[in-house]
PDB file with one MODEL, atoms N, CA, C and O in Angstrom:
MODEL        1
ATOM      1  N   MET A   1     110.398  94.694 112.186  1.00  0.00           N
ATOM      2  CA  MET A   1     111.213  95.424 111.245  1.00  0.00           C
ATOM      3  C   MET A   1     110.471  95.661 109.921  1.00  0.00           C
ATOM      4  O   MET A   1     110.499  96.768 109.384  1.00  0.00           O
ATOM      5  N   ILE A   2     109.817  94.633 109.406  1.00  0.00           N
ATOM      6  CA  ILE A   2     109.103  94.760 108.134  1.00  0.00           C
ATOM      7  C   ILE A   2     107.924  95.736 108.234  1.00  0.00           C
ATOM      8  O   ILE A   2     107.739  96.537 107.318  1.00  0.00           O
ATOM      9  N   PRO A   3     107.116  95.706 109.308  1.00  0.00           N
ATOM     10  CA  PRO A   3     106.046  96.710 109.399  1.00  0.00           C
ATOM     11  C   PRO A   3     106.576  98.143 109.404  1.00  0.00           C
ATOM     12  O   PRO A   3     105.915  99.047 108.892  1.00  0.00           O
ATOM     13  N   LEU A   4     107.740  98.355 109.967  1.00  0.00           N
ATOM     14  CA  LEU A   4     108.342  99.690 109.967  1.00  0.00           C
ATOM     15  C   LEU A   4     108.679 100.132 108.544  1.00  0.00           C
ATOM     16  O   LEU A   4     108.497 101.299 108.198  1.00  0.00           O
ATOM     17  N   ILE A   5     109.160  99.220 107.733  1.00  0.00           N
ATOM     18  CA  ILE A   5     109.473  99.547 106.333  1.00  0.00           C
ATOM     19  C   ILE A   5     108.205  99.945 105.580  1.00  0.00           C
ATOM     20  O   ILE A   5     108.204 100.925 104.835  1.00  0.00           O
ATOM     21  N   PHE A   6     107.123  99.182 105.776  1.00  0.00           N
ATOM     22  CA  PHE A   6     105.869  99.525 105.114  1.00  0.00           C
ATOM     23  C   PHE A   6     105.321 100.861 105.625  1.00  0.00           C
ATOM     24  O   PHE A   6     104.737 101.620 104.852  1.00  0.00           O
ATOM     25  N   LEU A   7     105.498 101.153 106.891  1.00  0.00           N
ATOM     26  CA  LEU A   7     105.062 102.436 107.437  1.00  0.00           C
ATOM     27  C   LEU A   7     105.851 103.584 106.816  1.00  0.00           C
ATOM     28  O   LEU A   7     105.285 104.632 106.505  1.00  0.00           O
ATOM     29  N   LEU A   8     107.141 103.391 106.637  1.00  0.00           N
ATOM     30  CA  LEU A   8     107.953 104.427 106.003  1.00  0.00           C
ATOM     31  C   LEU A   8     107.564 104.632 104.535  1.00  0.00           C
ATOM     32  O   LEU A   8     107.599 105.757 104.036  1.00  0.00           O
ATOM     33  N   ILE A   9     107.198 103.563 103.850  1.00  0.00           N
ATOM     34  CA  ILE A   9     106.731 103.698 102.470  1.00  0.00           C
ATOM     35  C   ILE A   9     105.420 104.477 102.439  1.00  0.00           C
ATOM     36  O   ILE A   9     105.221 105.323 101.568  1.00  0.00           O
ATOM     37  N   ALA A  10     104.526 104.196 103.385  1.00  0.00           N
ATOM     38  CA  ALA A  10     103.241 104.898 103.421  1.00  0.00           C
ATOM     39  C   ALA A  10     103.435 106.382 103.712  1.00  0.00           C
ATOM     40  O   ALA A  10     102.756 107.225 103.126  1.00  0.00           O
ATOM     41  N   ILE A  11     104.355 106.703 104.609  1.00  0.00           N
ATOM     42  CA  ILE A  11     104.628 108.110 104.912  1.00  0.00           C
ATOM     43  C   ILE A  11     105.290 108.765 103.714  1.00  0.00           C
ATOM     44  O   ILE A  11     104.927 109.879 103.336  1.00  0.00           O
ATOM     45  N   GLY A  12     106.244 108.094 103.122  1.00  0.00           N
ATOM     46  CA  GLY A  12     106.844 108.565 101.888  1.00  0.00           C
ATOM     47  C   GLY A  12     108.119 109.352 102.076  1.00  0.00           C
ATOM     48  O   GLY A  12     108.605 109.554 103.188  1.00  0.00           O
ATOM     49  N   GLU A  13     108.645 109.791 100.941  1.00  0.00           N
ATOM     50  CA  GLU A  13     109.884 110.552 100.929  1.00  0.00           C
ATOM     51  C   GLU A  13     109.632 112.011 100.550  1.00  0.00           C
ATOM     52  O   GLU A  13     110.558 112.738 100.192  1.00  0.00           O
ATOM     53  N   PHE A  14     108.372 112.428 100.634  1.00  0.00           N
ATOM     54  CA  PHE A  14     107.929 113.817 100.490  1.00  0.00           C
ATOM     55  C   PHE A  14     108.044 114.396  99.078  1.00  0.00           C
ATOM     56  O   PHE A  14     107.847 115.598  98.903  1.00  0.00           O
ATOM     57  N   LYS A  15     108.356 113.584  98.073  1.00  0.00           N
ATOM     58  CA  LYS A  15     108.367 114.101  96.713  1.00  0.00           C
ATOM     59  C   LYS A  15     107.500 113.252  95.795  1.00  0.00           C
ATOM     60  O   LYS A  15     106.580 113.783  95.173  1.00  0.00           O
ATOM     61  N   TYR A  16     107.762 111.948  95.690  1.00  0.00           N
ATOM     62  CA  TYR A  16     107.051 111.106  94.738  1.00  0.00           C
ATOM     63  C   TYR A  16     106.169 110.039  95.376  1.00  0.00           C
ATOM     64  O   TYR A  16     105.184 109.627  94.763  1.00  0.00           O
ATOM     65  N   ILE A  17     106.486 109.577  96.581  1.00  0.00           N
ATOM     66  CA  ILE A  17     105.814 108.424  97.181  1.00  0.00           C
ATOM     67  C   ILE A  17     105.284 108.783  98.556  1.00  0.00           C
ATOM     68  O   ILE A  17     105.918 109.534  99.297  1.00  0.00           O
ATOM     69  N   GLY A  18     104.119 108.246  98.896  1.00  0.00           N
ATOM     70  CA  GLY A  18     103.568 108.384 100.233  1.00  0.00           C
ATOM     71  C   GLY A  18     102.448 109.408 100.334  1.00  0.00           C
ATOM     72  O   GLY A  18     102.120 110.102  99.371  1.00  0.00           O
ATOM     73  N   PHE A  19     101.871 109.481 101.534  1.00  0.00           N
ATOM     74  CA  PHE A  19     100.760 110.391 101.762  1.00  0.00           C
ATOM     75  C   PHE A  19     101.186 111.860 101.709  1.00  0.00           C
ATOM     76  O   PHE A  19     100.372 112.722 101.378  1.00  0.00           O
ATOM     77  N   PHE A  20     102.422 112.152 102.023  1.00  0.00           N
ATOM     78  CA  PHE A  20     102.885 113.533 102.110  1.00  0.00           C
ATOM     79  C   PHE A  20     103.724 113.956 100.904  1.00  0.00           C
ATOM     80  O   PHE A  20     104.587 114.825 101.027  1.00  0.00           O
ATOM     81  N   LYS A  21     103.479 113.353  99.745  1.00  0.00           N
ATOM     82  CA  LYS A  21     104.254 113.685  98.542  1.00  0.00           C
ATOM     83  C   LYS A  21     103.843 115.049  97.997  1.00  0.00           C
ATOM     84  O   LYS A  21     102.721 115.504  98.220  1.00  0.00           O
ATOM     85  N   SER A  22     104.744 115.687  97.293  1.00  0.00           N
ATOM     86  CA  SER A  22     104.457 117.004  96.734  1.00  0.00           C
ATOM     87  C   SER A  22     104.007 116.926  95.273  1.00  0.00           C
ATOM     88  O   SER A  22     103.285 117.809  94.810  1.00  0.00           O
ATOM     89  N   ILE A  23     104.415 115.899  94.545  1.00  0.00           N
ATOM     90  CA  ILE A  23     104.014 115.730  93.149  1.00  0.00           C
ATOM     91  C   ILE A  23     102.869 114.729  93.117  1.00  0.00           C
ATOM     92  O   ILE A  23     103.082 113.526  93.260  1.00  0.00           O
ATOM     93  N   LYS A  24     101.646 115.235  92.926  1.00  0.00           N
ATOM     94  CA  LYS A  24     100.451 114.396  93.020  1.00  0.00           C
ATOM     95  C   LYS A  24      99.682 114.267  91.721  1.00  0.00           C
ATOM     96  O   LYS A  24      98.789 113.424  91.637  1.00  0.00           O
ATOM     97  N   LYS A  25      99.979 115.053  90.712  1.00  0.00           N
ATOM     98  CA  LYS A  25      99.160 115.107  89.502  1.00  0.00           C
ATOM     99  C   LYS A  25      99.506 114.052  88.453  1.00  0.00           C
ATOM    100  O   LYS A  25      98.797 113.944  87.452  1.00  0.00           O
ATOM    101  N   THR A  26     100.567 113.274  88.646  1.00  0.00           N
ATOM    102  CA  THR A  26     100.928 112.252  87.667  1.00  0.00           C
ATOM    103  C   THR A  26     100.033 111.026  87.843  1.00  0.00           C
ATOM    104  O   THR A  26      99.347 110.885  88.856  1.00  0.00           O
ATOM    105  N   ASP A  27     100.050 110.148  86.852  1.00  0.00           N
ATOM    106  CA  ASP A  27      99.266 108.914  86.953  1.00  0.00           C
ATOM    107  C   ASP A  27      99.716 108.077  88.144  1.00  0.00           C
ATOM    108  O   ASP A  27      98.895 107.539  88.886  1.00  0.00           O
ATOM    109  N   PHE A  28     101.046 107.976  88.318  1.00  0.00           N
ATOM    110  CA  PHE A  28     101.552 107.213  89.457  1.00  0.00           C
ATOM    111  C   PHE A  28     101.164 107.879  90.770  1.00  0.00           C
ATOM    112  O   PHE A  28     100.818 107.192  91.731  1.00  0.00           O
ATOM    113  N   GLY A  29     101.217 109.192  90.823  1.00  0.00           N
ATOM    114  CA  GLY A  29     100.856 109.897  92.051  1.00  0.00           C
ATOM    115  C   GLY A  29      99.414 109.657  92.449  1.00  0.00           C
ATOM    116  O   GLY A  29      99.108 109.497  93.630  1.00  0.00           O
ATOM    117  N   LYS A  30      98.531 109.631  91.467  1.00  0.00           N
ATOM    118  CA  LYS A  30      97.118 109.375  91.752  1.00  0.00           C
ATOM    119  C   LYS A  30      96.906 107.943  92.239  1.00  0.00           C
ATOM    120  O   LYS A  30      96.181 107.713  93.207  1.00  0.00           O
ATOM    121  N   LEU A  31      97.540 106.982  91.564  1.00  0.00           N
ATOM    122  CA  LEU A  31      97.410 105.589  91.992  1.00  0.00           C
ATOM    123  C   LEU A  31      98.084 105.349  93.337  1.00  0.00           C
ATOM    124  O   LEU A  31      97.616 104.530  94.128  1.00  0.00           O
ATOM    125  N   ASP A  32      99.170 106.052  93.599  1.00  0.00           N
ATOM    126  CA  ASP A  32      99.854 105.931  94.881  1.00  0.00           C
ATOM    127  C   ASP A  32      98.939 106.388  96.007  1.00  0.00           C
ATOM    128  O   ASP A  32      98.877 105.760  97.064  1.00  0.00           O
ATOM    129  N   THR A  33      98.234 107.477  95.774  1.00  0.00           N
ATOM    130  CA  THR A  33      97.328 107.992  96.801  1.00  0.00           C
ATOM    131  C   THR A  33      96.151 107.049  97.020  1.00  0.00           C
ATOM    132  O   THR A  33      95.701 106.877  98.152  1.00  0.00           O
ATOM    133  N   LYS A  34      95.650 106.439  95.954  1.00  0.00           N
ATOM    134  CA  LYS A  34      94.485 105.565  96.068  1.00  0.00           C
ATOM    135  C   LYS A  34      94.827 104.152  96.517  1.00  0.00           C
ATOM    136  O   LYS A  34      94.055 103.543  97.257  1.00  0.00           O
ATOM    137  N   LEU A  35      95.974 103.612  96.085  1.00  0.00           N
ATOM    138  CA  LEU A  35      96.253 102.192  96.302  1.00  0.00           C
ATOM    139  C   LEU A  35      97.494 101.901  97.136  1.00  0.00           C
ATOM    140  O   LEU A  35      97.404 101.248  98.175  1.00  0.00           O
ATOM    141  N   LEU A  36      98.643 102.378  96.693  1.00  0.00           N
ATOM    142  CA  LEU A  36      99.905 101.953  97.308  1.00  0.00           C
ATOM    143  C   LEU A  36     100.050 102.424  98.750  1.00  0.00           C
ATOM    144  O   LEU A  36     100.339 101.616  99.633  1.00  0.00           O
ATOM    145  N   SER A  37      99.859 103.690  98.998  1.00  0.00           N
ATOM    146  CA  SER A  37     100.043 104.214 100.353  1.00  0.00           C
ATOM    147  C   SER A  37      99.055 103.610 101.354  1.00  0.00           C
ATOM    148  O   SER A  37      99.470 103.204 102.439  1.00  0.00           O
ATOM    149  N   PRO A  38      97.744 103.537 101.020  1.00  0.00           N
ATOM    150  CA  PRO A  38      96.831 102.886 101.972  1.00  0.00           C
ATOM    151  C   PRO A  38      97.154 101.409 102.197  1.00  0.00           C
ATOM    152  O   PRO A  38      97.045 100.910 103.317  1.00  0.00           O
ATOM    153  N   LEU A  39      97.550 100.712 101.129  1.00  0.00           N
ATOM    154  CA  LEU A  39      97.904  99.302 101.278  1.00  0.00           C
ATOM    155  C   LEU A  39      99.108  99.130 102.190  1.00  0.00           C
ATOM    156  O   LEU A  39      99.109  98.257 103.058  1.00  0.00           O
ATOM    157  N   CYS A  40     100.121  99.946 102.003  1.00  0.00           N
ATOM    158  CA  CYS A  40     101.309  99.870 102.859  1.00  0.00           C
ATOM    159  C   CYS A  40     100.964 100.201 104.304  1.00  0.00           C
ATOM    160  O   CYS A  40     101.501  99.588 105.226  1.00  0.00           O
ATOM    161  N   LEU A  41     100.073 101.164 104.508  1.00  0.00           N
ATOM    162  CA  LEU A  41      99.662 101.512 105.868  1.00  0.00           C
ATOM    163  C   LEU A  41      98.904 100.362 106.524  1.00  0.00           C
ATOM    164  O   LEU A  41      99.121 100.069 107.699  1.00  0.00           O
ATOM    165  N   ILE A  42      98.022  99.715 105.779  1.00  0.00           N
ATOM    166  CA  ILE A  42      97.280  98.573 106.320  1.00  0.00           C
ATOM    167  C   ILE A  42      98.216  97.425 106.660  1.00  0.00           C
ATOM    168  O   ILE A  42      98.078  96.806 107.715  1.00  0.00           O
ATOM    169  N   ILE A  43      99.165  97.135 105.781  1.00  0.00           N
ATOM    170  CA  ILE A  43     100.135  96.063 106.046  1.00  0.00           C
ATOM    171  C   ILE A  43     100.954  96.397 107.288  1.00  0.00           C
ATOM    172  O   ILE A  43     101.213  95.520 108.111  1.00  0.00           O
ATOM    173  N   ALA A  44     101.362  97.652 107.429  1.00  0.00           N
ATOM    174  CA  ALA A  44     102.141  98.058 108.599  1.00  0.00           C
ATOM    175  C   ALA A  44     101.327  97.907 109.882  1.00  0.00           C
ATOM    176  O   ALA A  44     101.839  97.410 110.886  1.00  0.00           O
ATOM    177  N   ILE A  45     100.075  98.330 109.857  1.00  0.00           N
ATOM    178  CA  ILE A  45      99.229  98.219 111.057  1.00  0.00           C
ATOM    179  C   ILE A  45      99.005  96.766 111.426  1.00  0.00           C
ATOM    180  O   ILE A  45      99.132  96.400 112.594  1.00  0.00           O
ATOM    181  N   PHE A  46      98.670  95.926 110.444  1.00  0.00           N
ATOM    182  CA  PHE A  46      98.486  94.512 110.721  1.00  0.00           C
ATOM    183  C   PHE A  46      99.763  93.862 111.237  1.00  0.00           C
ATOM    184  O   PHE A  46      99.715  93.039 112.152  1.00  0.00           O
ATOM    185  N   GLY A  47     100.893  94.222 110.663  1.00  0.00           N
ATOM    186  CA  GLY A  47     102.170  93.666 111.129  1.00  0.00           C
ATOM    187  C   GLY A  47     102.478  94.053 112.561  1.00  0.00           C
ATOM    188  O   GLY A  47     102.962  93.231 113.340  1.00  0.00           O
ATOM    189  N   ILE A  48     102.198  95.306 112.915  1.00  0.00           N
ATOM    190  CA  ILE A  48     102.433  95.756 114.296  1.00  0.00           C
ATOM    191  C   ILE A  48     101.490  95.039 115.251  1.00  0.00           C
ATOM    192  O   ILE A  48     101.904  94.613 116.329  1.00  0.00           O
ATOM    193  N   VAL A  49     100.225  94.902 114.865  1.00  0.00           N
ATOM    194  CA  VAL A  49      99.245  94.199 115.717  1.00  0.00           C
ATOM    195  C   VAL A  49      99.656  92.758 115.909  1.00  0.00           C
ATOM    196  O   VAL A  49      99.583  92.239 117.023  1.00  0.00           O
ATOM    197  N   ILE A  50     100.086  92.100 114.850  1.00  0.00           N
ATOM    198  CA  ILE A  50     100.508  90.697 114.957  1.00  0.00           C
ATOM    199  C   ILE A  50     101.697  90.565 115.902  1.00  0.00           C
ATOM    200  O   ILE A  50     101.757  89.628 116.697  1.00  0.00           O
ATOM    201  N   GLN A  51     102.646  91.501 115.819  1.00  0.00           N
ATOM    202  CA  GLN A  51     103.808  91.430 116.700  1.00  0.00           C
ATOM    203  C   GLN A  51     103.421  91.697 118.160  1.00  0.00           C
ATOM    204  O   GLN A  51     104.007  91.113 119.072  1.00  0.00           O
ATOM    205  N   LEU A  52     102.451  92.564 118.379  1.00  0.00           N
ATOM    206  CA  LEU A  52     102.030  92.862 119.744  1.00  0.00           C
ATOM    207  C   LEU A  52     101.245  91.711 120.353  1.00  0.00           C
ATOM    208  O   LEU A  52     101.366  91.446 121.549  1.00  0.00           O
ATOM    209  N   VAL A  53     100.442  91.023 119.548  1.00  0.00           N
ATOM    210  CA  VAL A  53      99.646  89.901 120.044  1.00  0.00           C
ATOM    211  C   VAL A  53     100.517  88.684 120.317  1.00  0.00           C
ATOM    212  O   VAL A  53     100.250  87.901 121.230  1.00  0.00           O
ATOM    213  N   LYS A  54     101.536  88.543 119.530  1.00  0.00           N
ATOM    214  CA  LYS A  54     102.434  87.391 119.627  1.00  0.00           C
ATOM    215  C   LYS A  54     103.132  87.406 120.920  1.00  0.00           C
ATOM    216  O   LYS A  54     103.936  86.516 121.198  1.00  0.00           O
TER     217      LYS A  54
ENDMDL
END
């Protein structure tokens, strides 16, 4: 369940957060693209792998 939440954060809500956001020129948008979205995607992938191995 938790990896799914992080995956949804990485995908975003198509306006302010995630890889598919439309507003990208703000300071938060730039940091989101560089840090938050990739981090959430990595956490989601690791969480899914851990659940599959378990």
